[in-house]
VMD Tcl script that draws the C-alpha trace (Angstrom):
set ca {
  {-0.84 14.87 47.09}
  {1.58 15.33 49.97}
  {4.06 12.57 51.34}
  {2.95 13.26 54.75}
  {-0.93 13.05 54.14}
  {-2.50 10.14 55.73}
  {-5.93 8.15 54.89}
  {-7.49 4.88 55.01}
  {-6.27 2.57 52.50}
  {-8.03 -0.55 51.42}
  {-6.34 -3.71 50.26}
  {-9.16 -6.47 48.49}
  {-8.86 -9.98 48.86}
  {-11.21 -12.81 47.93}
  {-13.60 -13.26 51.12}
  {-12.74 -15.78 53.60}
  {-8.91 -14.49 53.28}
  {-8.98 -11.66 55.01}
  {-7.08 -12.88 58.07}
  {-4.14 -14.10 55.86}
  {-3.58 -10.78 54.31}
  {-3.73 -9.12 57.73}
  {-1.14 -11.64 58.88}
  {1.22 -10.58 55.55}
  {0.33 -6.78 56.24}
  {1.56 -7.34 59.89}
  {4.84 -9.19 58.98}
  {5.84 -6.30 56.52}
  {5.25 -4.06 59.39}
  {2.23 -1.94 58.33}
  {0.27 0.05 60.93}
  {-2.35 -1.65 62.69}
  {-4.18 -3.51 59.78}
  {-8.16 -3.94 60.37}
  {-9.85 -7.25 59.20}
  {-13.34 -5.88 57.07}
  {-15.38 -7.88 54.76}
  {-13.50 -8.25 51.57}
  {-10.27 -6.81 52.33}
  {-7.94 -5.25 55.04}
  {-7.61 -1.52 55.98}
  {-4.98 0.50 57.62}
  {-4.18 4.23 58.14}
  {-1.09 5.57 56.01}
  {0.26 8.03 53.46}
  {1.12 7.65 49.62}
  {4.32 5.65 50.33}
  {2.33 3.05 52.20}
  {0.31 2.92 49.11}
  {3.64 2.05 46.79}
  {4.85 -0.53 49.21}
  {1.89 -2.46 49.62}
  {1.69 -2.74 45.54}
  {5.33 -3.58 45.60}
  {5.50 -6.00 48.30}
  {2.25 -7.38 49.52}
  {1.90 -10.96 47.38}
  {-1.70 -11.55 48.44}
  {-3.54 -8.67 47.80}
  {-5.87 -8.10 44.78}
  {-6.18 -4.45 44.33}
  {-5.22 -1.38 46.79}
  {-7.53 1.60 47.24}
  {-6.51 4.76 48.51}
  {-9.87 6.14 50.30}
  {-10.22 10.12 49.51}
  {-13.67 10.97 50.75}
  {-16.62 9.60 52.56}
  {-19.99 11.58 52.84}
  {-23.63 10.84 53.56}
  {-25.88 11.13 49.92}
  {-29.52 10.50 49.27}
  {-30.26 12.29 45.89}
  {-28.28 13.33 42.81}
  {-27.91 16.69 43.29}
  {-26.39 16.22 46.62}
  {-23.56 14.06 45.04}
  {-23.14 16.39 42.51}
  {-22.21 19.31 45.50}
  {-20.18 16.89 47.30}
  {-18.10 15.79 44.32}
  {-17.53 19.13 43.42}
  {-16.10 19.81 47.04}
  {-13.38 17.18 46.45}
  {-10.20 18.74 45.58}
  {-9.63 16.53 42.53}
  {-6.25 18.45 41.75}
  {-4.71 17.12 45.00}
  {-4.60 13.50 43.42}
  {-5.22 13.68 39.43}
  {-3.41 15.55 36.86}
  {-4.95 17.55 34.27}
  {-3.17 15.38 31.55}
  {-4.03 11.92 32.55}
  {-7.41 10.50 31.44}
  {-9.72 9.03 34.22}
  {-12.98 6.93 34.50}
  {-15.30 6.39 37.29}
  {-16.83 3.03 38.02}
  {-19.95 3.13 40.68}
  {-21.81 0.75 42.64}
  {-24.90 1.25 44.90}
  {-26.34 -1.05 47.87}
  {-29.25 -0.50 50.10}
  {-29.23 2.96 48.92}
  {-31.91 5.49 47.71}
  {-29.43 6.15 45.00}
  {-29.01 2.97 42.97}
  {-28.22 3.92 39.24}
  {-24.80 3.09 38.99}
  {-24.47 4.88 35.54}
  {-26.02 8.07 36.90}
  {-23.61 7.98 40.09}
  {-20.72 7.81 37.54}
  {-21.87 10.19 35.44}
  {-22.24 12.78 37.98}
  {-18.74 12.35 39.63}
  {-17.19 12.31 36.25}
  {-18.80 15.60 35.47}
  {-17.48 17.01 38.65}
  {-14.05 16.06 37.74}
  {-14.25 17.74 34.00}
  {-16.07 21.18 35.29}
  {-13.78 21.46 38.26}
  {-10.67 20.42 37.40}
  {-10.18 19.46 34.08}
  {-8.88 16.33 33.96}
  {-10.27 14.44 30.61}
  {-12.93 11.59 31.05}
  {-12.46 8.46 29.17}
  {-14.35 5.04 29.56}
  {-11.10 3.64 28.16}
  {-9.02 5.17 30.72}
  {-6.32 2.95 32.79}
  {-6.93 5.45 35.87}
  {-10.31 4.57 37.91}
  {-11.82 6.62 40.29}
  {-14.25 4.13 42.66}
  {-17.55 5.31 43.81}
  {-19.39 3.08 46.19}
  {-22.68 3.86 48.13}
  {-23.64 1.30 50.67}
  {-26.44 2.27 52.89}
  {-26.62 6.02 51.50}
  {-22.76 6.53 52.61}
  {-20.35 7.26 49.55}
  {-16.88 5.94 49.43}
  {-14.63 7.96 46.91}
  {-11.75 5.73 46.12}
  {-8.63 5.57 43.88}
  {-7.66 2.51 42.45}
  {-4.00 2.98 43.03}
  {-3.14 -0.71 41.26}
  {-4.41 -0.39 37.87}
  {-4.19 -4.15 36.25}
  {-5.17 -6.34 39.14}
  {-2.30 -7.44 41.37}
  {-2.00 -10.99 40.17}
  {-0.64 -9.74 37.04}
  {3.11 -9.58 38.37}
  {4.20 -9.06 34.89}
  {5.93 -12.60 34.08}
  {3.44 -14.95 33.56}
  {2.92 -15.26 29.36}
  {2.63 -18.60 29.20}
  {-0.59 -20.20 30.97}
  {-1.83 -23.39 31.52}
  {-5.38 -24.70 31.38}
  {-7.42 -23.12 34.35}
  {-4.67 -20.94 36.11}
  {-4.55 -20.22 39.80}
  {-4.05 -16.66 40.61}
  {-0.25 -15.71 41.91}
  {-2.03 -13.56 44.81}
  {-4.22 -16.77 45.64}
  {-1.41 -18.81 45.33}
  {0.89 -16.75 47.79}
  {-2.15 -16.74 50.05}
  {-2.70 -20.39 50.38}
  {1.15 -21.30 50.47}
  {0.47 -18.45 53.74}
  {-2.15 -21.00 55.09}
  {-0.10 -23.94 54.83}
  {2.95 -21.88 56.97}
  {5.20 -21.59 54.34}
  {7.75 -19.00 55.37}
  {10.39 -19.37 52.38}
  {12.52 -21.36 54.35}
  {11.98 -25.14 53.12}
  {11.41 -26.81 49.60}
  {7.86 -26.62 48.04}
  {6.95 -29.36 45.47}
  {3.78 -29.62 43.08}
  {3.00 -31.98 41.14}
  {0.57 -31.27 38.89}
  {2.06 -27.83 38.54}
  {0.45 -26.52 35.52}
  {2.28 -23.03 34.51}
  {4.14 -22.88 37.37}
  {2.27 -20.50 39.51}
  {2.73 -22.31 43.01}
  {6.57 -23.12 42.45}
  {7.77 -19.83 40.80}
  {5.65 -17.95 43.76}
  {7.37 -20.09 46.49}
  {11.02 -19.73 44.86}
  {10.32 -15.93 45.15}
  {9.13 -15.62 48.42}
  {12.51 -17.74 49.64}
  {14.34 -15.33 47.40}
  {12.51 -12.16 48.97}
  {12.22 -10.83 45.67}
  {9.03 -8.41 45.48}
  {5.89 -9.43 43.67}
  {5.54 -6.07 42.19}
  {9.24 -5.51 40.74}
  {8.15 -6.45 36.96}
  {5.26 -4.08 36.38}
  {3.87 -0.29 36.63}
  {0.83 0.79 38.68}
  {-1.70 3.24 38.72}
  {-0.41 5.50 41.02}
  {2.41 6.33 38.97}
  {-0.09 8.69 36.63}
  {-1.26 10.65 39.97}
  {-0.67 14.03 41.09}
  {2.72 14.54 43.21}
  {4.04 10.97 41.93}
  {7.71 11.22 43.38}
  {9.64 9.01 40.61}
  {12.90 9.41 42.76}
  {11.63 8.16 45.96}
  {9.45 5.29 44.20}
  {12.89 4.06 42.17}
  {14.66 4.36 46.05}
  {12.14 1.91 47.44}
  {12.35 -0.85 44.79}
  {15.91 -0.92 45.23}
  {15.86 -1.03 48.97}
  {15.01 -4.69 49.45}
  {17.45 -7.04 49.66}
  {17.01 -10.48 48.31}
  {19.37 -13.34 47.87}
  {19.43 -17.10 46.05}
  {18.12 -19.69 48.15}
  {19.96 -22.81 49.11}
  {16.99 -24.99 48.66}
  {15.08 -26.05 45.28}
  {11.21 -25.68 44.14}
  {10.26 -28.14 41.81}
  {7.04 -28.81 39.76}
  {5.93 -31.64 37.41}
  {2.90 -32.15 35.21}
  {2.11 -34.63 32.78}
  {1.46 -32.43 30.21}
  {4.76 -31.46 27.92}
  {3.09 -28.22 27.18}
  {2.69 -27.36 31.11}
  {6.61 -28.23 31.73}
  {7.45 -25.69 28.72}
  {5.18 -23.14 30.04}
  {6.40 -23.21 33.54}
  {9.95 -23.09 32.69}
  {9.37 -20.24 30.50}
  {7.52 -18.27 33.14}
  {10.35 -19.19 35.78}
  {12.70 -17.64 33.61}
  {11.12 -14.07 32.93}
  {10.33 -14.36 36.65}
  {14.37 -14.62 37.32}
  {14.23 -18.01 39.65}
  {15.52 -20.71 36.93}
  {18.39 -21.08 38.74}
  {16.17 -22.36 41.73}
  {13.39 -24.01 40.35}
  {13.34 -27.50 38.46}
  {10.21 -28.95 36.27}
  {9.96 -32.19 35.05}
  {6.74 -34.09 32.93}
  {5.92 -36.80 34.90}
  {2.30 -38.47 35.93}
  {1.28 -38.21 39.49}
  {1.87 -42.38 39.68}
  {5.64 -41.63 39.02}
  {6.43 -38.62 41.16}
  {9.04 -38.46 43.54}
  {10.36 -36.37 46.28}
  {13.15 -34.32 45.44}
  {16.49 -34.46 46.89}
  {17.06 -32.92 50.22}
  {14.49 -32.77 53.17}
  {11.02 -32.78 52.97}
  {9.20 -29.98 52.92}
  {5.59 -28.50 51.86}
  {3.87 -30.64 48.81}
  {1.00 -28.15 47.30}
  {-1.17 -29.12 44.61}
  {-4.16 -27.83 42.86}
  {-5.65 -30.88 41.01}
  {-8.51 -30.69 38.41}
  {-11.82 -30.88 39.69}
  {-15.16 -31.45 38.35}
  {-16.37 -27.83 38.07}
  {-13.14 -26.86 36.79}
  {-11.72 -29.28 34.30}
  {-13.13 -32.65 33.14}
  {-15.61 -34.92 34.73}
  {-16.24 -35.51 38.35}
  {-16.17 -39.27 37.97}
  {-13.52 -39.89 35.80}
  {-11.31 -37.70 38.83}
  {-11.16 -40.39 41.28}
  {-8.60 -42.14 39.98}
  {-6.03 -39.57 39.56}
  {-6.83 -38.55 43.09}
  {-6.45 -42.23 44.27}
  {-2.80 -42.45 42.18}
  {-2.02 -38.63 43.68}
  {-2.68 -40.02 47.40}
  {-1.08 -43.53 47.03}
  {2.14 -41.92 45.73}
  {2.34 -39.33 48.23}
  {1.59 -42.14 51.34}
  {4.33 -44.39 49.80}
  {7.10 -41.85 48.70}
  {6.69 -38.52 50.55}
  {7.19 -39.61 54.29}
  {7.95 -36.17 56.14}
  {6.24 -34.02 53.62}
  {3.08 -31.74 54.65}
  {0.46 -31.61 51.90}
  {-1.58 -29.09 50.89}
  {-4.66 -29.81 48.45}
  {-6.92 -27.48 46.99}
  {-10.22 -29.14 45.59}
  {-14.06 -27.95 45.25}
  {-15.34 -31.77 46.10}
  {-14.61 -33.16 49.48}
  {-15.40 -36.67 48.03}
  {-12.31 -36.17 45.96}
  {-10.24 -35.01 48.51}
  {-11.00 -38.26 50.87}
  {-10.19 -40.30 47.44}
  {-6.67 -39.76 48.11}
  {-6.85 -41.33 51.60}
  {-4.44 -39.13 52.97}
  {-5.15 -37.59 56.95}
  {-6.51 -34.30 55.94}
  {-7.61 -32.13 59.04}
  {-10.63 -29.80 58.74}
  {-10.85 -28.16 55.71}
  {-10.35 -24.01 55.03}
  {-13.29 -21.85 54.83}
  {-14.47 -21.98 51.07}
  {-12.87 -19.20 49.01}
  {-14.15 -18.12 45.37}
  {-11.70 -19.06 42.62}
  {-13.17 -18.53 39.03}
  {-16.70 -18.71 40.10}
  {-15.88 -21.77 41.96}
  {-16.22 -22.48 45.77}
  {-12.67 -24.13 46.56}
  {-11.09 -25.50 49.87}
  {-7.68 -26.18 51.22}
  {-7.17 -29.37 52.86}
  {-3.81 -29.95 54.87}
  {-1.86 -32.62 56.51}
  {0.93 -32.79 59.23}
  {4.14 -34.38 57.89}
  {3.35 -38.01 56.44}
  {4.30 -40.95 58.31}
}
mol new
graphics top color blue
foreach p $ca { graphics top sphere $p radius 0.5 }
foreach p [lrange $ca 0 end-1] q [lrange $ca 1 end] { graphics top cylinder $p $q radius 0.2 }
display resetview
């Protein structure tokens, strides 16, 4: 591994949100991001891998693509895998495992594919192979073309390292960041969530406003790779400037446990000074002091929490509160059911493309500033 080496870097994202992630990469000045199904690619080097893991809020994983070749039988795969210079990426003292998948290819048995590559690594380089290893090599064979990648992230990137208290059916931080961006949020306006759960939207918005790095509180798999430069990595983490916003980010929930979770998570993330949480039902919510901004809400929906029919009154009460008290606020509402969105009687435009959230297809509904 050399710092000057360039290769394809693939950032994964839920299908349907690729353009939103590409916008974030362009904003962060990554070179020429290209949209592809399930992610965004760009050409870069190892410092770009580090920075993408550290700074990009919407990405689920960052993969470094280290080899690509055509393959139609196991002997050919074995030969190609042994030709890879594994010592340029892996350390002989760090366990590794291989996860494989195949689609529309003559090689279709994922277990056999993984086993051949693991054997090649062990016999040509000597790195220990373990199914419990944190460091993963990914082998994907699609239409007889094998792509070998290193998962440089490790744990999924929504695990920022701060959220220990979790409410029912939580929103992942990466998805919350992408939805905030879809709503046009740039960190310059207040954000309010009247069904905040464990505080994900409020905390994510507060971090964005302060310029905090989403990956500042965790470790990454790339720290276990050969040639990793700890000094340069520390310098990168310290280079980003952040400031205390002069606006407040607020959340409420009818459940006292959710409020305690939100406050604890905000404290761990270091954003307590500019966040506030209150126990309130949606019928009693009031806009916070100050200018209007974005109200973002992820209410329960039938397939996620509870009975669909019982939720109509919740959505009706939410819409009534927003129409009567939140003039000037834009609304972003996430739900799987168009009928529930309509029950609010809010002036939504066309919904977004459906996105998978825990096996449920959800859409974002948005309004212009409410009259």
